[in-house]
N, C-alpha and C positions, 0 to 999 in steps of 0.2 A: 373045462374052464380056460383052458390055453385058446381053445377055438374060439370061445367068446370074446376074449381079449382081441384076438386078431380081427374079428368081425367089428369090434368097437374101433379099433385103430384105423382099420379101412373106412368106416364110416366117418370118423373125424377127419381123416386124411382127405376124404372126397368133399367134405364141407369147407375144410380150408382151401382146397383148389378152387371150389366154385366162387367162394368169397374173393379169393384173389383174381380170378378171371372178371368178376364183376367190376373189381377196383380197376384193372387194366381198361376194361371196356369204359368205364367212367372217364378215364383219363384220355382216352382215345376220342371220345365225343367232345370233351372240352378242348382238346387239341385241335380237333377240326373247326370247330366254331371260332376258336381264337385265330385261326388261320384266315377264315372267312372274313372276320372283322378287321384283321390287319390289312387284309386286301382292300376292303372297304376304305380304311384309312389311306392307303397308298393310292387309291384312286382319286380321294378328296384332295390329297397333296397335289397329285398331277394336275387335277382340275384347276387348283389355285393357281398354279404355275402357268397353265395354259391360258387361263383368263387374263393374267398379267401381260402375257405377251400376244393376246388375241390370236391364239391357235385354236380356232374354233372346232377343227377336226379332231383335235384331242379331247377338246371338252366334250364333244359329241361321243366319242368312243368311250371316254371313262365314265360318262354319264350313263351310257348303256351297260357298261361293266356294273355300275352301282345298281341298275334296275335288275340285272340277272341276280347278283348276289343277294339283293333285299328280298327277292322272292324266296331264298333259301333259309332267311333267317330263322323263321319258325320252327323248322325242322331241324335246325342245329340247337335247339334248346328242348330236348325230350323231357318230360316231367321226371323229376328226381335227380337230374345231372348237376347236383349242387356240390357233390363231394369232390375236393381236389382244389387245385390252384385255379380259381375262377372269381371274376368279379360280378357274376350274376347274382341278382338278389332274387328272394321269395317271390317278390312281387311279379315277377315273369310268369310263374304260375298261378298265383293268386288273382291276377288280373290278366289272365292270358288272352281274353279278348281285345283289351287295351293294347297289350303287347303286339299282338297279329295286326291290329289297326295302325300302329306306329311303323311297322314294317312295310305295310301296303302304302302309307303316307310318303315313305322314303322312295319307293318305286315309282309312285305318280309325280313327285318332285324331281326325281332324277330324269323321268321322262318328259317333263317339262322343260327341264334343263336341256335336255338332248335336242328338243326341238328348236329351241331358242338358239342353240349354237348352229344347229343346220341352217336356220335362217340367218345367221351372222348378225344377230340383233344385239348390240353392245347393252342396251338399257335391259331388255329382257334377260340377257345372261346374267347381268349383275343382280337382278332380282331374284332370278331362279337359283343362282348359286347360294344366296342368303337363305332362301327357303330350304334348300337341301341341309344347309348347315343348321338351321334352327330344328329341322325334323331329327336330325342325329342327336342334337343337344338334348331336345325334350325327352327322347328315348333313354339317353345315358343318365339324365337326372333322375328318372323314375325307376330304371331297371338296372343300373350298374352302380356297383359299390365303389368308393373311391380306393379301397386296397383289396387285395387278393384275400380269400378266405383262409388261406393257410398261414 
């Protein structure tokens, strides 16, 4: 009888341990994607300042940063990573093709911006910056909650 209780206690302990490790893994995924998105926000802010000062080299560099990070967006939102402090909505997984398309659109818009900055074309840079911002906004409207889930 005592042996059965020890086995039950060990089983319950391992189940609690597995649940805790999943919670920590979930938090790690969310933290990594928040870092990615904060990096994108910082790049966008740097682009805005660089456009105002006509620093096309910085615009090009930061646009390329956005291109690289946008290619990683989908991987940072694995299915089921909704538990914890996150603004991700279920629409990300319900409309996964649309979400992936938005990430690709951002990559393309950032590429166009980098090209315009390399050419030092004021009008094109202005237009492409607006396209990048519109792409970010459209994704946030559809796939990002106003408040954290916790």
